[in-house]
N, C-alpha and C positions, 0 to 999 in steps of 0.2 A: 504494500500500500504506500503510495507516494505522499510525502509531505512536501509539497511544492517541487514538482518534477525538476530534476537537475540540481537541487540544493541538498535536501535531506531525504533519507529513506529509512523507514522503520526497520531496525535490524533484529531485535529480540526483546522479549519480556521474560524476566527470570524471577522466580520466587527465591528470595535470599534466605540464608540460614536463620531460622527463627521467625520467618515471615508468616508462618501459620498462626503465631500468637501475638507478634508485635509488628507494628508498621514501621516503614522507613522513616528515620528522623534526620539523617545527614548523608550527603553525597559529596565526593571529592574526586576529581581527576588528578592523578599523580603528576607532578610537574617535572619529575626526573625520569620516570620509567613508564612503560606502557601498562599501567595499572589503574583500575577503577575501584575506589574504596566506598563501601556502603555500611552505614551504621544504623541500628534500629533502636526502638524505644526500650528494649530490654538490656541495653548495654553491650551488645554484641557487634563485632566488626568483621566484615567479610571483604576480601579483595578478589578481583577478576583480572585475568591477563589477556591483552590483545583484543582485537575487534571481534573475535569469536567468543570472548568472555569465558575462558576456562578458569575454574576456581583455582586461586593461587594460595591464599591463606585464610584462616578463620579462627578468631580467638575472642574471649570474653574480656571486656575492659572493666566493667563494674557489675556488681551482683544485682543491683536494682535500679540504678539511675540510667536515664537515657543518654545517648550520644547526641550532643547538640551541635558540634562543629568539628571538622577535621581539616588539617592542612599538612602537606608533606614538606619535609626539609631534607637536607643532604643525607642525614644518617637514618631517617626513618619517617615516622608519622606522629603528629601531635593530635591528641584527642581531648576534647573538652566535654566534661559532664558537669552537672550543676555545682559540685563542690571540689572537683579534682581536675588536674591536668596530667594526662598520661602520655608518655613518650614510648613508642614501640618500634622495634625494627620491622622492616618490611617482611621479614621471614616469620614474624610473630613473637620474637623474644622481647620482653619488656626491658626498657632502659631505665626509667624512673617513674615514680608516681608522686605528684606534688599536691598537697592540700594544706590550707591554713585557715585561721579564723577570718581572714579578709575575704576568703572565697565563699560568699554567702549564697549567691545565685548566679553563677557564671552563665553567659549566653554565647559569647563570641571570642575569637582571638584573631590577631593580625600580626603577621611576621614583618617586622620593620627593618631587620638586618639579618646577616647570616647567622647570628647567634642570639638575637633578641626578639621577643614577641610581646604584644600587649594583650592583656586579658581583661574583658569587660563583661558587664551583665546588669541585672536589675539591682544595682548597689552603687553607692556614691563614689567608690574608688575604682580606678583603672590601674592595673598592676603591670609594671614592666618586669619581665622575667628573663633571666639569663640562662640559655640552654646548656652552656658549658659547665657552670657551677651549680645549676639546678636550684637557684635562689632568686628571691625577689631583689631587684636593684633599686626601683623607685616606685612610689605610689603617687598618683595624681587624683586630686579631688575634682570630679566633674559635676557634682550636684546630686540631689536626691533622685532625679529621674534616671540617672545612670546611662549606660550605653548598651543598647540591645543589638546593634549592628555596627561593625567597623569596616571601613573601606579605605584603600590607599589612593592618594592623588600625588603627583609630583611635588605639589606645593603644600598640601594639607593632609591631615588625618581627618577623614570624614566619619562622623558618628551619628547614629540615629537612635532616638529614645522612644519610649512607649507613648509619649504625648503627641507624636506625629511631626516632630521637628528634626531637621538635619543640620548638624553643626559642623563648621569648618574650623579645625583646630591647628594650632602651631605644632609641627612635628616634634619640636624639642621640649616644649613646656606643656603641650595639650591645652593651652589657653584658647578659649573660644574667640575666633577672629570674626566670624560671621555666622548668622543663623538663618535658615530657610524654614518658615512655618508652612509645611507642605499639606498637612491634614489636621482637621480639628479634633479628631478622636485619638487615633493611634496609627502607627506606621507599620505596614505589613512587610515591605522590602524596599531596598533601593540599591542602585549600582552606579559606579563612576567609570567613565572612559573618556580619555582626552580631556576636554573642558566641559563635558556635559554630566549633570547629575539627574537621574531619572528616578522617581519615587512612585509607589503605589501604597494605598492605605485605606483608612476608614474615616468617615465624617459623620457628624450628627445631623439628622434631617427629620423633621416632623416628630421630634421627641424620641427618635430611635437612632441606632447606629447602623449605617449602611456602607457598603463598599463603594468607593469612588470609581466611576466608570472611565475616568480620564487619568492618564499618566501625567504627573507634574514634571516639568523639565526646567532646569536651571543652568545658566551659563556661569561657570566658575570664574572666567576671566572678567566678565562685566559685572558679576555679582548681582544678577537680576534674573527674574523668571521669564521664560519663553512661553510661547503658546502651548497650552496643554494638548495632548494627543489622545483622541478617543480610541478605544479598543472594543473588540466584539464582545468578549466576556467580561466578567468582573475580575480585574487583575489581582492576583494574589502573590505571585513570585515573578521576578524578572532578572534577566542577565544580558549584558552586552555581548555581542559576537566579536571576539578580539580582532579578527582579521579585517573588520570593517570599521569605518570611522564613526558611524552613528546607527548601525542596525542592532536591534536587540530582540530577544525572545521573551514573550510574556505568556504566562499560563494562569488560568483561573483555578479555583479550588476544585472544580468539577472536571478539569482536564482539557479545557479548550486552549490549545497552544497556537499562538500567533507570532509571526515574525514581521516586523515593520521597521521603517526607517524613521528615527526620531527627528532628523533634520528635514525630511520631506515626506511626511506621512501621506499626503494626498497623491503624490506621484508614484508611490510604490504600489505594486500589485498586491491584492489580498492574498495572504499566505496563511491559511487556517487549517488546523487538523485537530481531531478529537482523539486524545490519548485513550487507549483501550484499558481504562482503569476500573471498569465495571462498577461505577458509582463510588469508589473509594476516594477519599480526599487526597489531593496531591500535596505532599509534604516537602518536596525538595526539587530543585532545578539547577543544573550545573552545565556549563559549556567547557569543552576541553580547550587547552591553550592553542592548539592548532586550528580550532574552529571547524574541525571535521567531524566532531562527535558531540552529541547532546544526550543528557540523561535526565529522566524524571522518576522520582520515587513517590509511592502512594502509601496510604494508611493500610492497605491490604497486604503489605509485605512484598510488593513487586517493584522491580526497577525496570524501566522501559528505556531502551537506548535507540538512538537514531544516528545515521552516518551519511556523509555526503558522497561517498564512493565505496566501492567494494573492498578496497584495501586501505581503509581510513587509519590514520595514525592519531594517537592522543597528543603527542608533542612533535614538533618539527625535528628535533634532534634528541631522541631519547637514548639513554645509556642502556646497555644490556642488563637484563634482569637475571638474578641468580636463581637457579632451579636446583631441586634436590638431585643428587646423583642417581642415574637410572640403575635399576636392579640388573645385574649381569645375569644373562641366561646361558645355560650350557649349550655349546654348539651341537647341532643335530648331525649325527654321522650314521648313515645307513649303508650297509654293505650291499653288493650287487645281488646276492642270493637271499637277502633277508625278506621274508614274506610275512613276518608277524608284526612289524612296525606299522602302525596306522598311518594313513595318508595325511591325516590332520596334523601330524607333527611337522610336516613341511610347510613353512610359511607361504602364504599366498603372495602373488606379486602386488605391486603398488596399486592402490584403489584407482579405478579408472576416472572417478570424478575429480581427483586432485589434479592440479596443473602439472604439466611436464616441464622439464628444464628447457626443452627445445621449443616450447610455445612462444609465439611472438607476444611482446607486451601489448596491452590493450590500446595504448595511445598510438601505436604504430599501425593499427589495422582499422579498417572501416568498410562496412558493407556497401557495395556499389551495385546499382541496378543499370541494366542496359537502357539507354535513352530511346524513347519512341522516335522513329524517323519522321521527318516532315511529311505532310500530306502531299500527294502527287498533284502537280498543276492541272492535269487533265480532269481530276475529280473536282477541284475548285472551280474550273471553267464551266462545268456542267451543273454546278450547284445552284439551287433556287432557295430563296429565303422565304420562310413563312413565319412572320413575327420575328422573333430573335433566334429561331432555329433554322439551320440550313439542311437541305435534303439534296442528295446526289445519287444517281444510279450506281449500283455496285459494279465495278469494272470486272470484265471476264478474267478468270484465272485466279481470283482471290477467294480464299476460303473464309467462312465467317469465324470470328473470334480468334483470328491469327494475324500476326504482324510479321511481314517478311523483312528480313534484314539482309541487305546486299553486302557482298564481300567488299571490304575496303580496298581502294586502289593503292597500289604500292609502286614505288619507283624502282629503277633497275637495281638499286642497292638494297632493296628489301624494306625500306622504311615506309611507314604509313604516310600517305600523301595528303590526306584530308583530316580536318579536325585538329584540335589542340593536342591530341595524344602524340603527335609527331615531335612535340617539344620535350617529351619525357622518355623517348627511346634511349636505349643504352648507348648507342653510338653518338647520339646527339649530346648526351650528358658529358661524354668524355671530351668533346670538342667545345663545350660551352664555356664562354668567357666573356665578361663584361669589360669593355675598354676602360682604362684607368680614369680618363677624364669624365666618365659618366658615373663612376662609383660614388656612393655616399661617403662623405668625409666628415669626421667629427672634429670639432675644434679642440685643441689642446690648451690646457691651462697651466700656468706656472704660479709661483707664490705671489707674483705681482699681478695676476689676472690673466688676461688673454695674451697669448704670445703673438705679437704683431709680426715678428720676423717669420714665424711659421706661416702666417696668412699670406705674406708677400710671396712665398714660394709658389702659391697656387694661382697667382694673378700677376702677370707681367704686362697687362694691357692697361690703357688709361681709363678703363671702365670699372665702376664700383660693383662689388658683390654685396650680398645681403647675408646678415647673420642668421644661422639656423639653430641657435640654442633657445630661441623663444618659443613659447607655445604657439601652435597653429602656423608654424613656419612652412607648411606646405603651400602657403599663399605666395611664397617668394617668386616662384617661376612666373606666375601671371603678372605680378607687380612689375617685373622686369620687362615683360612684353608691353604692358601699358605705357611704361616710361618711354619706350622707343617708338611709339606712334607719335610723330611730331605734332600733328594738330591737336591731339588729346593733351599732350604735355603742355603745349603753349596755353591752351584754354584753362587747364587746371592751375597752372602757375599764376594766372590772372584772377582766379576765383577767390572769393572771400565772403563769409557770412557770419552770423552771430550765434549759430547753433553750437552747443558745447561739443557734441559728438557728431561731427560731420565728416564722413569718409572722403568727400571731395576736398575739404580743407586739409585733412591729414595726408592725402595723396599729394597735394600741392607742397606741403612741408617736406614730404619724403622725396619728391622729385627735385626740390631745391637742394636737399642734401646730396643727392646723386650728382647734381651739377657741381656743387662746391667740393665734393669729396675727391675729385681727381687731383693727384699730385700733392696730397696733403702731408704725407710723412716726409722726413728729411731725405729719404732715398728717392723721392719722386714717384712712389707707388700710390695708387688710390687706396683710400681707407675702405674698410668693410662697414657698411651702414647697417644700423639696427632699426628696423621698422617698428619699434616698441610702442610709440604713441599711436601709430595707425592700428596696430593689433589691439591696443587698449580700447580704442573707440569701437573697433570691430566687435569685440566680445560683449560690449554693453548693449548692442542692438538686439531687440527681441526677435527680429526677423532672422538673424543669423542662428540663434538658438533653435527657432522653429524649423529651420531647414536642416538641422543636424550638422552645422558647419563648425561648431565649437568642439572639435575633436583633436586632442593633442596626439603627438607621435607615439605616446605610450598607451593610448586607448586600445582596449582589446580588439575592437572592430577593425583597427588599422591593419591587423595581421590577416584579415580576410582579403583574398586576392583582388577582388573587384572593387573594394571599398575606395581605394585611392583614386582610380579614374572617375568614379562617381562623385567623389568629393571635389575633384578638380573641376568637373563640369558644372556641378551645383554652385561652386564658388564663383566661377566665371559668370554664370547666369545671375547670381546674386549681386556681384559688384557692379556689373553693367546696369542692372535695373536700379540699384541704389544710387549710383552716380546720376542716372537719368532723372530720378525723382528729386534729388538734392539740388540739381542745377536748373530746375524749372524757373522761369522768370516770375517774380512776385509782384511787379508793378509795371507801369507803362515805360518808365525809363529803362528798367531792366529788359523789357520786351524789345525796345529799340536797339539796345546794345546786343541783345540775343540775336536779332535779325541780321546784324552785321556779322556776328560770329558764324551763324549758320551759313550765310552766303560764302564766307571764307572756307568753311569746312566742306562745302558741296561744290566747289569750283570744278568744272569739267571741261575738257577740250572738245568733246563730241557734241554736236548740235542736235542730233537726232534723239538723243536720250535725255537732253536737258529738261525737257518738259516732265518726264517721268521722275527725274531725280529731284527737281525743285518743286514738285507739286505739293501744295499745302505747306510751303515753307513759311511764308509770312501769314500769320493768322489775321483774320478779319477783325473788325471792331467788335463783332458779336461773338467771336470765338474766345471762350474763357478758358480753354484747355490747350495752350500751345504745346508744341513738341520741343523737348529739350535738345540742345546741341549734341548731347551724347547719343540721343535717339537718331538724329539725322546722320551722325557719323557711322553708327553701327546698325541702325534699324533697317531690316528688310520689310518692305511694305507687302503685306499679304492680304488676300481676300479669302474669307471663309464663308462658303455658301452651303446651304442645306436644302434638300428637296424631299418632301414627304412622298413616299412611294405609293401611298393610297389616294390622297386627294390632289397631289401635284403642287401644293403650295410651296413657294420658295421664299427664302430670305437670305440676306448676305450682309456682311460687315467687313470693314477693313481694320487692320491692326499693324503695329510695328513689332517685329520680333528681333531682339538684340542679339541673341545667340541661336543660330539655326542648327538643328540636329539632323544628322544623316539618318535616313530611314532605310533600315537594312532588312525589313521584313520581306519574305517571299523572294529572297535573292539567293540562288544556289548556283554553283558552278563558277566559272571564271567571269568576272565582271571588270569593267574599267571605271575609273573614278568619275569621269564625266557623266557616264550613264547613271551612276548612283546619285550624283548631285542633281541631275535632271529629275529623277524620280522623287527625290526628297523635297523638291520645290513644287511638285504637282502631285498631291496625294489624294486619292479617292478611296472611300470606304463606305460600308453600309452598317450603321449602328442604330440601336433603338434610341429615340429622342422624343421629347414632348412636342406634339403638334397642336398649335393654338386653334387650328380649324377643326380638327377631329376631336380635340379636347381629350386626348389620351396619348399614351406612348405608341409610336408607330416606327416601323423600319424606315430609316431616313438615309438618303444618299448624301454623304458629307464629302466636300471637296475643298482643299486648301491649295491656292495657287499664288505664285509670286507675281507682283505687279511692278515692283521697282527694286533696284539693287542699291546698296549704300556705297559710300567711298571705301569703307573697310568691311570686309565680309568675315564674320567670326563663325566658325563651324565647330560643333561638337561631334566627335567621332563616334559616339554611341557604342563604345566598346566596354561599357561598365556592366554589361550582362554577359552571361555565358554565350548566348547566341551571337552577340556583337563581337565578343572576343574571338569566337571561333571563325566568324566571317573574316575578320581582319587577318587572322593567322592563315586561313586558306588562301586569301588573295595574295598575301605576301609570299606564300610558298609557291603559288602558281607563277608569280612574276619574277622571283629571284633568279639571277643568272645561274646556269648550271655550274659555272666555274666557282661561283661563290659557295654553292652548296658543297662542292668538292674541296673547298678550302684553298684553292689555288688563286693567286692574285697576279700571276704573270711576272715577268722581269721588268721591274720598274724601280725608279728611285724613290726616295722618301717623299711623303706628302707634306701637308702643312704642319702636322705634328709628328714627332719622331715615332717611327714604328718600333715596336718592342723587338729587341734582338732575339734571335733564336739560337745564338751561340752559347756563351757562358751564362748560366742561370743567375738571376738576381737572388741574393741571400735573403731578401724580405719576401720573395714569392708574390702571391696575390695581394699581400698586405702592403706592398710597396706604395708609398705616397710621394716619391720624388718625381717632380715633373721632368719629362724628357729623359727618363731612365733608358740607358742603352743596353741593358741586360735583358735576358729572357725572363718571362714571368709565367710560371705554370708548368713548363716542360711538356705540354701537349700541343698538337697542332691546333691553331685557332681556326674556327669555322669562318669567321668574318675578320679579315685582317684589318689592322688599324690604318692601313694605307689604302686610299681610294683610287690609286692610279689605274689598277687593273679592272675596276668595276665599270659596267656599262653605265652610260649616262641616262638611260631610260629608267624611270621609277614609276611605281604604281600611283603614288601621290605626285601629281604634276607640279612643277615649279611655276607654271604659267597657265592661266585659264582665259578662254575667250568665250564670253557669255552674251546672250541676247535675250531680252524679255519679249515674249510674243505679245501681239496686240490684245489677244483674248486672255492673256495670262499664262504663266508657266515659263520655264527656262529652257533654253537651247544652248548646249555647249559644243565646241568644236576644237579640233587640234590647232595648235599654234600656227602650223604651216598652211592652214586653210583660212587665214585671217581675212576678214572683210571689214569694211569701214563701219558698218552698223553694229558690229560686235564690240562689247566692252572688254578691255584687256586688264586682267588681274595678275599680280605676281605674288608668290608666297613670301611673306615677310617674317613669320614667326610660327613656331610650333611648340606646344607644351607636351613633353613626352613622359611616359611612365617607364621607369627603369626597374627591372626585376633582377635582384641579386640573390634570390632565395635558393638557387641551385648551385651557387659557387661552392659552398661547403656548409657544414652543420651550423657554424657560427652565424652565417648569413640567412638562416632559415626564417622566412616570414618578413624579410627586409625588402621593402619597395620604397621608392621615392620619386620625386618629380624633378625634371630639368627642363630648360627651355633653350631652344636654338633660335637665334634671332639674326636677321640681316640688319646691320646697323645703318641707318640713313646717313648720307654724307653730312659732315659737320659735327657729328657726335665725337669723332675720333681725333679732333684737332688737339694735339698735345706736342709741345716742343721736345719732350723726352721720349717720344714713342714714334716708331715708324714700322709698318708691317708691309713690306713690299711684296711678300709672298702671298698675302691674303687680300688681293684686290677686290674680292667679292664681298668683304666685310661681314662674313658669317661668323658668329661666335656661339659657343655653348656656355650657358650660365648654370652652374651647379652650385647654387647658394653662393658662397664666397669664392669659389673657384671659377675663373673665367679663362677660356682658351679659344684661340681662333681655330676654325675648321674649314674644310672644303665645302663648296655648295652641294656636291653630291652627297656628302655625309649628312648634311642637314636634312635632306629629304629621303634618306635611306633608313628604312625601318625593318626590324627583324622580329619574327614572331616569338623568338625565345627570350628576348630581354629588352627590346626597345619598341614601344608602340606609341603612336600619337594619341593624345587625349583631346587637344584643341588645335585647330589650324586657323591661321589668320592670313587672309588675302587682301591686298590693297590695290587700288587702281594704280596703274603704272605711273601716271603723271603725278600721283601723290607720293608713291614710294620712291620715285627717282628725284623728287624735289630736294634741294639742298637745305639743310638746317644748320644754322650757325649758332654757336653758343653765345655769340656777341649780338645776336638779333635782339632788337628792343622788345622787352616784355614789361608791360606796366604792372609792377608789383603793387598789390592792393594794400599793403601794410603802411599806414601813415602814422603821424603823431597823434591821431585821434584815439589810438589804443590806450593812451594814458588818461584820456578824458572819460573813458567808460569804466573807470575803476570803482566798482561798488562791491561792498562786502556781502557775502552770501549768508553770513551768520544770522540766525534768527533771534539770538539774544540781543537785548539792547546794548549790552557791553560790547559785543562784537561789531555792532553797527556804528558805535560812537568811537571806539578805541582804534586810533591810527598811530602806529609807531614809526611813521616816516613822514617826510615833507615832500609832497608831490612836486613834479617838475613844473616850473612856470613856462609860459610860452617863449620867453626870451632866453631860456637856458637849456634848450634841447641840445643834447650832445651831438657833435658832428665828427667828421673824420679826424683822427688823431687825438681826440679827447680820451682821457683815461678815467675809467671807473673801476671800483673794486667790487668783487662779488664773492659770495659764499652761498652754499646750498646745504640743506640737511635732508636726510632720507629715512624712510622706514622700510622694513623688510616684509615682502609679500610671501616669498617662499624661501625656506632655508636651503643652504647649500647641500648638494648631493655629492658624496665622496665614496670611494671604495678603497679597501685595504688590499694592497698588492701582496704578492707572495714574499717580497723582501721586507715587509713590515712598514713600508712607506704608504702614505695616503695620497690618492690621486683624485683631483676634482673632476667629477663627471659632468656636473651641471652647476654653475655658480648660483649663488643666491640672487633672487630677483628683487631689485630695489625699486622704490617709487619715490619720486620727489615729494617732500612734505613742506619745505619752506625755502624760499629764494629771497635773498637780500642783495641789493645793489646800492652802493653808496657813491656819492660824488667824489671825484678824485682830482685830477689835474687837467687843466686846459691845454690844448695843443700849442697855444701861443705863450705858455709859461706863466700866464696871469692866474690870480686866485679865482676860485669859483664863486661868482657873485651873481645876483639877480636884482633887477629893478623892482620886481613885484615883491621880493622878500628883502628889501633893502635893510630892514632892521636886523636881519640875521648876520650881516657882515660876510666874512669868508665862510662859505658853507661846505668846505672840504670835510669829508667824513660823515656828512649827514645822509642818511639813507633816503632814496626816492622810490625804491621798491622794497617792500618787506611783506611778501605775500605768503600766507599759509594755503596750501593746495588741498581743496576738498577731494576726497576719494570715496568711491563706492566699492572698492576692492576690500577684501578681508585682510587686515593687517596681522601678520603673525608676530612681529616683534617691533615695538616702537623704538628700540635701542635708545631709550631716554638718556642714558649716561653719555652717549656720544652725539645725539641729535638735539636733546632738549625738548623733544616733542612728547607731550603727555597724552594718555588716552582721552579722547574727547576733543582734542584741539582741532582735529580734521573733520569732526562731525558737524554738519550744518545746524543740527538741532541744539547742540550743547556747547559749541565752541564760543569762546570769548575773544578770539583773534580776528584779524582782518583776513577773512577767508575768501578765496577766489577759485576759479577753475584753472586747470592746467593750461588750457588753450589761451586764456586771457594773459597769463604770465608769459607763456611762450611767445605770443605776439609782441609783447614789450621787448623781450630779449632779441627777437628777430629784427625788430626795428633798429635796435642799437647795433646789431651786427651788420645789417644792410647799410647803415650810415657810416660804417668804418670806425666805430668806437673800439678802443682797445680795453681789454679786460685784464685786471690784476687779481690774483687770488692764489690760494694754496691748494693744490690738487685739482685744478680746473679741468684737467683731462677727464677725470672720473665724473666730475659734476656735470659737464656737458654731455657725457655719454649717457648718464641716467636721464637727464632732461631730454635727451634725444635731439640735440642741436649741434650742427657742425659749424665751427667757427674757423675762419682761415688762420693759419699758423702765425701770420704776422700781426694778428689782432689779439694774441694771447700772451700774457707775461705770467708765468707760473713760478712762484717763489720756491716750489719744490726743486726745480731745475736750476734756479739762480744760485742757490746755496747748496751745490752738489758737486762732488768731485767724481771723475770717471771711475767706474768699477767699485763704487762705495755705496753704502746704504742711503736711502732717502731719509730725511730728517723731518720730524713732526713740527707743526707750527708752534706748538707749545714750547718746545725746546729752543727753537729759533728766537721766539719772542723773549725768553728768559736770557739767552746768551747775548743777543745784539741790542735789545731794547730794555733789558732789566724789567720786564713785565711778567707777571704770573697770571696767565689766563686759563680758562677752562678748569677752574677750581672745583666746581660741582658738576655742571653739565656744559655742553657746548652751546654757544650763542652765535648765530650767524652774523649779527651786526658786529660783535666784538671781533670775530675772526676776520671779517672783511677789512675792518679798520687796521687790525694788526698786520694783515698782508700788505696793505697800502703803506704803512710805516716801514715795513721790512723792505719794500721796493725802494723807498727813499733812502734807507740805510745802504742798500746795495749800490745805488747811484753814488753815494758819498764814498764808499770803498773803491768803486771803480774809478772815480775821479782822481784818486791818489795813485793810480797805476795798476797794471795787471799783476805785477809782482806783489804789491801790497794786498791785493784782493786774494791771490792764491795763498799768501801767508795767513790771512784771516780765516780762510776756509780750512786750511790745514790745522790751525789752532782750534777751530770749531770741532773738528773730528777728534782731535786729541782730548779735548775736554769731555766730549760726549762719551768716548770710550772709557775714560777714567770714572765718570759718574754713571756708567751703564745707561746713558741716555735718559736718566731720571732727573727731574727738576728738584733741586734741594728745597726742602721744606714743604713740598707738595706730594710728590710720589712716595716719599719715605713714609708718610702717614698711612 
């Protein structure tokens, strides 16, 4: 019988020793060994071994008193009865029995350390007991109500009393820090996990005591109650499931067992089961530490166990259990002529029901059924529809209730020629290899963070890559594609709005960083850009969650093969639609500007098609729903018509489709891409639909036809299903050159990128990450060589399309050599590809990722430090932060075993060939008005009135060369993930995710050397050092750690409802900083590189003065601002917490001190720095009088 299929299954129900007279009173899963301990009301304890529950030991603890609680420790088992504490070895041998006058009515115990436990009960004293000396060490007075239940939390000892209260106590003194009044009468049970406390109990109602039907939930961090959770039965006992963050099991006294999610009870499916207790009251509920087993004990003497799999373990890493030595049996020896010995003396062979050593593990086997072949086209052609059911005559030669399976075609080499099974053949696996530049690369981290020298090895081009360590980094490939569409990039760079979470604005900021990020490091390499602010805005949109796009790379569904292509296509559909809705004009002035933009986006050289392309571009005065520029750039105008087959009534409507999907239904055998595209833009079907004339559902002829094509044609490849994946695999198998299938590439020289050598093998093998490595990788012949010189230039996906929209609707495509004037010419500009590394080896199992191949428009590659004479086609592959030039043939070559397209982008040739200059004038929408819109979001009157800065006056706006000082504080959203290597060193797998919490910018020095003054603030005099930005950033994300010691941020400072600070949005503060950067203002600060990285802002290197690097000697450690201020300025800062205003002023004063030292000569400066390091080493970098405390 299933208890929520796939989670728990009932394993057994066992009558324990003494269960015929006494009920179960306590249950415990051993924490060290595979044992289940059960105690009854008669003082007897029984243990069972393994998932089969073989009886292990059974012994009496007390003659008359019941067993109230048990817990295991390293040496054995601790058992609590009303007046005694008993320690017993697991084999049943007693260790000690403790009793005293203070043990009046014990109820519970809690292990607080390896050798100490706490004993509590219905008594005013809680006893701390030492297991080594078997003596009391301390007694704590907790009041007359006592402690009926004890639970452990990392910060508190949680206790529950009989009055219905839960107390949070100091672990050292047991002093009550906080109390939750959960129930008005009494407390039945409660449990603690992470930061949640969940209780169940009884309350008084209508003069009686009734069970609360709701679970009370409290947040230990915020020390407040959360919304109660209703349950099906009357809750009596509850336990958290340790493997989950907020899931728990709840059982009623009558055995109704329910599993629910305390954090999201409404979204979790109902999981309910009735324990087979035959009316007996449930007395105990426990969950094993591995969360694979669950036990319930009842008053009838039975213990019921559940398991999540057939080979469930009680603990993840249990130690071996000691068993009694087996009784040695005499060997059976029968002579050949012995006829008197019975045959029963010969032992039987192994029982057939037991597993054999040669059996395959369950996780490596799966039952597969033969797929039903598609219906023959001759049957579908003769089919007639009656309502929603189709009828066709039975073809001759077909027997009823039988399905004929034709033999699969095979090539001359014996491989299967159709279906995806060809990619799994033995020979194919031996030759399978993913080229290096397409493999997933993980960022490496050092003690100082990201290793930028490591990143530079993967990108020798002037184009920026994107960071792949953030959640939802699957979006990187499409973001790069959108950036390299010139018209879209220019339009978004000029976009601005007041919405806090606007993807169009965030894309504008991201595109600006990709523009600025070229040649930013000292070696002239582009930086790796983090789209963190864009992804932050993306995950706040409810539409993204509704479409299932909020799926991180560690999500279990990512390991399903077709999930990533489906995710990429849904993401493309979402972002285009979202940009289209966000860029709709809101007023008449915006409409006039929009009309000009649309006319620029839809410029065309062909006169015959201009009417189709510019139809309905300029809305009339009565048209209140204009089309956005994004829709005119990507939108395919389609007509959807329907005709009732019964009454003949027709209706139609037109719409714009931003992402067109290829229709692969009813396409078998070898096809060409142009034919598939034509069928996809003229689709007819018969489906039931509501007819207004007939007033009922009728069979309706539906047809969808293309009326006009956009400047940029975005296509979804529809390979996110098994049928679509199989279609693509078949077409690529049909079309691949036989030489490629045989692994021969002809005699040729090296292509754009270095071909892997087949001579001396590389010592790193397939794990080699060195670009242009000249050694061999893998030792096996590659099926597809990394050199494209010997491959035919013909490909199934064409690089050019010639299309024409027919007058009655529909699309006609032709070959490029049949070009006519009335046809539109499109060229492939980008493709988002799905890369499969799952068959490389066991370590890569279930690993898939996305890359993009893009043809860079002229003008993007203008860089004085870069020239690529061998790559005149400007095709590049973007693999997150790795960017490499490729051959045009490689860009449109796809392979069924590891590289398939998810998205294709075609652009009109006059648009794709147009030159784009980085110096082209773009009207940046960020002006000084961003400082005038500075309003606090805090709802408290203190937050609305309290301003800790002096806003900029109109006559003191900073300009080029002006110097300001800045500092920022951050909070932690996710803790760092690290793994312990075999050599004992820790390696960072994923860094902690930080979020900006406070940004402070103060007035510094004018470029002309004069002091900072303002006519409007004439009474202030010299305003150097006064802040003009001091913003606290409101956040909707869950903060894991406020790091108050280093940030000065207190819980509640970033909450709109409770903050007393000047609270703003991240976008508002970001716009102010962008305005300063765009105006050429120079920033001074300490550790600005990290500050700007978390803020997600790229600042040109000549506009940053970082005191970390000013006071630094080569190959030496970086020095803290605190120590520099003490050494050079005789200041003691950061005494309690960090304050960003103080830090910014200190950095400004340090810069002035640096100028003074430098004015005395380079030798004097170097001597001062050397003295700084000598003093620091002598004091161990601690400030005297502060760090010593």
